[in-house]
N, C-alpha and C positions, 0 to 999 in steps of 0.2 A: 504494500500500500504506500502510496506517495505521502510525503510529509504533509503537504497540503492536499487534502483529498480531492481527487479529480472526479469522484462520483457525483452525479447530479444531485441537487437537494431533493429530499423526499417531499418537501412542501413547496407548492408553487402558488403564488398569489400575484396577479398581474399588477397590483397596486404597489408592490415593493420590489419586483424583479428588476435587476439592473444589468446593463451590458457589462462585459468584462472590464472595460476601462472607463466607464462613464457613470456619474452619479445622476439619479433622478431627484426631483424636488421632494418626493415622498420619502425616499431613503435618507436624504439629508435631514428632513424633519424628524424622522424616527431616531437617528443617531443623536441629533440635538436634544431630543427629549430624554434619551438614555443618559446624556451628559448631565441634564438637569436632575434626573433621578439620583445620579451618583453624587451630585452636590448635596442633595437632601440627606443621603446616607452619611456623607462627611459631617454634616451638621449634627445629625443624631448621634453619631459615634463620639465625636470629639467634644461636644458640649459639656460632657461630664468632666473631661480633663480640665476644661477652663474653669469650671465652678468647684473643682475638687478642694482647693484651699479654703473656700468659704464653707463647704460642707464639713471639713475637718474642724474648723473653728466653732461652727454652730453646734455640731453634734459631739464634739470632743473625741474624735476617733483618730487613730494613727494611720499612716500611709498603708501599712500592711492590712489593716481592717478595711480601709476604703478600696483596696485592690480587689476585694470580693465583688464590688460593683462592676468594675471593669471586666473581670473574668466571667461573671455570669452572663453579661451581655455578649461576650465572645462565644460562650457555650451555646447561646441561642443562635448565633450566626452559624455555628457548626450544624445545628439542627436544621436551620434553613437551607444550608448548602447541601447537606446529606439527605435530608428527608423531603423537604418541600420543593426545592428547585428541580429535582428529577421528575416530579409530577407535572412540570410544565411541558415536558416532552410527550405527556399523555393527554393532559386536559387543555393545553394551550398556554403560551407564555403571556399573552395579554391578560388573561384572567388571573394568573398567578401573580403577576406584577401588581395589578390593581388591588387584589386582596391583601398582598403583603404590605403595600404602602398604606392601606387603610388600617391595618393592624399596628403599624409603626406610629401613625398619627394618634390613635386611641391610647396606646400604651404610653407614649410620650406625654400626653395630657395627664394621664393618671399619675405619672412619675412626679409631676409638679406638686402633688398633694401628699407625698410620702414624708415620714417623720423619723426614719431610721435607716441604717445601712441595709438591714435585712429586707425592709419593704422596698427600698430603691433597687436592690439587687434582684428581687423577684420580678419587678416590673421590667427591668432592663433585659431580662431573659427574653421576654416577648418582643421587645424592640429589636434585639439582636436577631431573633428568628425572622422577622420581616426583612432586616437588612441583608442577611445571608441569602435569602431567597432572591431579592432584587438584584444583588451583585452578580449572581450566576446567570440569571435570566437575561439581564440587559447585555451582558457580553455575548451570549448566544444570539440575541436579537440583532445586535450590531454586525456580528459576523454573517448572519443570514442575509441581511439586506444590502450590505456594502458590495461594491464591485470587487471581484476577486483580487485585482491588482492592489486595491486599497484596504484590504481586510485588516492587515496589521495596524494600519493607521486608525481605522474606525474603532477597533477593539481597544487599542492603546489609548487613543486620545480621550475616549469617554471616561477613562480612569482619572483623567486630570480634573474632572468635575468634583471628585472626592476632596482633594486638598483645597480647591477653590471654595467649596462650601464650608470647609473647616476654617479657612482663612477669614472669610466674611464673618463667620460666627465668632471667631476670636476677637476681631475688631469691634463687633457689635457688643459682645459680652464685656469687653474691657470698658465700654461706655455704659451699658445698661446695668451691669451687676451692682455697682455702688448706688445706683439711683433706684432701681426697681426690685433688686434681689434675685436670687437664683430661681425662685418659683416662676417668676414672669419670663425668665430666659427660657425655661423648659416649655412653657406654654407657647411661646413664640415659635420655637422649632416644631412643635406639634402642628401649629397652624400651617406652616409651610408644607409639611407632608400631606395634610388634609387637602390643601388646595390643588395638589398634583394629581389626586385620584381622578377627578373628571377630565383632566388633560390627558391622562393615560387612555381613558376610554374614547376620547375624541381623536387622538393622533394615531395610536397603534391600530392597524387595520384588523378587522375581524378575521381576515384570511390567515392571520397567525394562529388563530384558534381552529379555524375550519379544517386546516390540514393536519391537525393532531391525529396521530395514528390510532388513538383509543387504547394503546397498550404502552405501559410504562417501560422505558428502557431499563434493563437490569445492569447491575454493576459488572456482571459477567461479560456483557457486550463492551463495556468500557475498558476492561483489562484483558480482553481476549487476544490471543495470538501475538503479533508483533507489537501491539499497543501496551502490553503488560509492562515491559521494561521502561518505556517512556512514562507510563502512569506512575510507576514507583519513583522515578527520578523527579517528576513533577511534585509528587507528594512530599518527598524529602525537602525539595527546594521551598515549597510553600510553608511547611512546618518551621524550618529554620529561618526563612525570611520573615514570616509573621512574628516569630519570637522577638526579633530585633525591632521590627516595624511597630508592633503594638507596645513594646517597652517604651519607645520614643513617643508615640502618639498619646499614650496614657499618662506619661509622666513628664512631658516636655516642659510644662509650666513649672512643676516642682523642681525639675533639674535646672531650669534657668534661675530659679530662686536660689538654689544651692550654688550656682555659679556667681551669685552676688547681685542679682537684679531684684528690685522690689516687685510686688505682685503684678501691678499694672504693666510694667515693662516686660515682665516675664510672659504675660498673656500676649503682648505684642510680639515677643520673640517666637512664641508658638505660631502666631499668624505668619510671621516671616518664614518660618520653617515650611509652612504649608504653601506659601507662595513659591518657594524653591521646589517643593514637590510638584506643583503645577507646571513650572517652567521645565523641570527635568522630564516629566511625563510627556508633555507636548513635544519637546525636542526629540526624545527617544521614539515617539510615535511617528514623527516625520522621518527620522533616520531608519525606522523599521521598514519603510517602503523600499529602501535601497541596500540595507545591510542586514546581516544575519541577526535576528532578535536574540538568539541564544548567546551570541558573543556580546551584544550590547548589555544584556541582563547580567552576565557573568562579570564583566569588567566593572560595572557600576557597583554591584554588591560588594565585590572585593575592595573597591576604593572606599566604600563606606566604613570599613573597619579602620582605615587610617584616619578618616574624619572623626570617628568616635573617640579615638585615642587623643587626637588633637583637642577636641572640644572639652574632654574631661581632664586633660593633663596640663593645659596651658592657661595661665591666668591672663585674662583679656579685659579691655575696657568694653563699654556698651556696644560700640560699633563692631568690635571683634566678635562678641557673642552673637550679635545679629547676623553678621556675615557668615559665621560658622554654622549657625542654624539654617541659613539659606542654602549653603553648600550641602549640608546634611540632607535637606529635603530633596535637592537635585539628585544626589547619588542614591540615597536609600529608596525613595519612592519612585524615582525615575527608573531605577534598575528593577525593583520588585514588580512594578506594574507591567513590565514587559513579559511577565509570566502569564498574563491574561491572553495576549495574542499568541503566545507560544502554545498555551492549552487549546486555544481555538483552532490552531493548525493541526494539532494532534488528533482531534476528534471530528468526525463527519457530522453534518447537520442533524441527522436523525437522533444522535445521542449526545449532541454538544452540550445542552443544558445539564444533562446528567454528568458528563465528563468534567465540565468546569465546576459544577456543584460539588462533586466528590473531591476534586483536586484542592479546591479552596475550603471545602468543609473539613477534610482531613487536616489541612493546614492550620485550622483553628486550634489544634492541639498546641501549636507554638504560640498562637495569639492568646490562648488561655494561660499558658505558663509564663510568658514574657512579662506581663504586668505583675504577676504574683512574685516572680523572682526579683524584678526591679523594686517592688514595694518592700520586700523583705530586706534587700540590700540597703535601701534608703533608711528603713527602720533600724538597721544595725549601725547606721552612721558610717558606712564605708566611705573612703575617699572617692571623689567623683570619678577619677580615672579608673579606679578598680571596678566601679559599677559598670562603666562603659566597656571595660575589657571583658566582662562576663559574656558579652554578646558578640564579640569579634569572631569567636569560633563558629557559632551558628551562621554568621554572615559568609564566612569562607566556605562552609559546607554547602550553603545554598548556591553560591557562585559555581562551585564544581558540579553540582547536580544539574543546574540549568545548562551548563556547557555540554553535559553528557547526553542531553536529549538527542536522539538519532534522527537524521533526515530520512533514513531508509525504513523507518517503522510506521 
């Protein structure tokens, strides 16, 4: 089987079909919507990171205790990727994305009324379930509707919506948190997700549902034959990559405070990190139309290890911390997000949502453990450089695994 499947798509809808080299307006609108949905995902995931110091002060909890909130949300993402996203290959991606976004909006609204770590952690599990489902489905949708020549770009560039959503949330939270409090910040993010539900139903064509086979793709189809080795390499890469990625995204505000910034500037540093993530993802998505995405992914993930050690080990003024945070976003998320088009290349359309869902659902093992490990190290008052060094090994393993995905499988 070729690395990019040459088999025709099993679902045909004249409203989204594209020529090999040309975009249609409908396809561009669908990818733009997927970008917006990923922005909402970024808002919903990272907002807790931005309000974490306020929650610690109000509830009197330690970083290790608050890490439970991050990790339960990530466990929900695993359920969404492993359990719900594969159902999109049976019941239709349009339906699953709309239902998942509605679940996110409702649960986020409920989270604004919580009064303890355990209550917030419980609700964050359902938010994560919606996010994990949406992330897998929109990657499959973008790969489905984009011209074959631009598939890497389409799947890659929509991942840039995630850090942009997080960046805007960071700037807005830095302004709104002292004025309105964290409850209102969570309600605002819930409203954004709720407003996107009717847009999903209006923009995504019914043909994405009508072609559903009626039979759910099994994990056996995802890892059968020559796809098995590639699937395992992808799983290892996502586990290790997510470990480092969610360590940073969960604790970047706290880490910036540890680096010497006051809370407001630390939130801005988090936003600057996410701007770097956006820039890196867009740049790598464009490069992915011309260069091997395996190599791009591998080089940037390996480079992130060096950036980690520099950020944690070198004392810097404000501009240095901000510049390092930007560079970290470029290398870490620019490299990690190339795993999405890589996964879209490995799996044919008929099982793509299942394959991507499992690759990034399994990867949530790392997303779950990364914040816990980081919270524990922060609670032990480790030197900043030692905390960052913990995650250099996983980054290098992810880089090697991504580079090992075979073109011939």
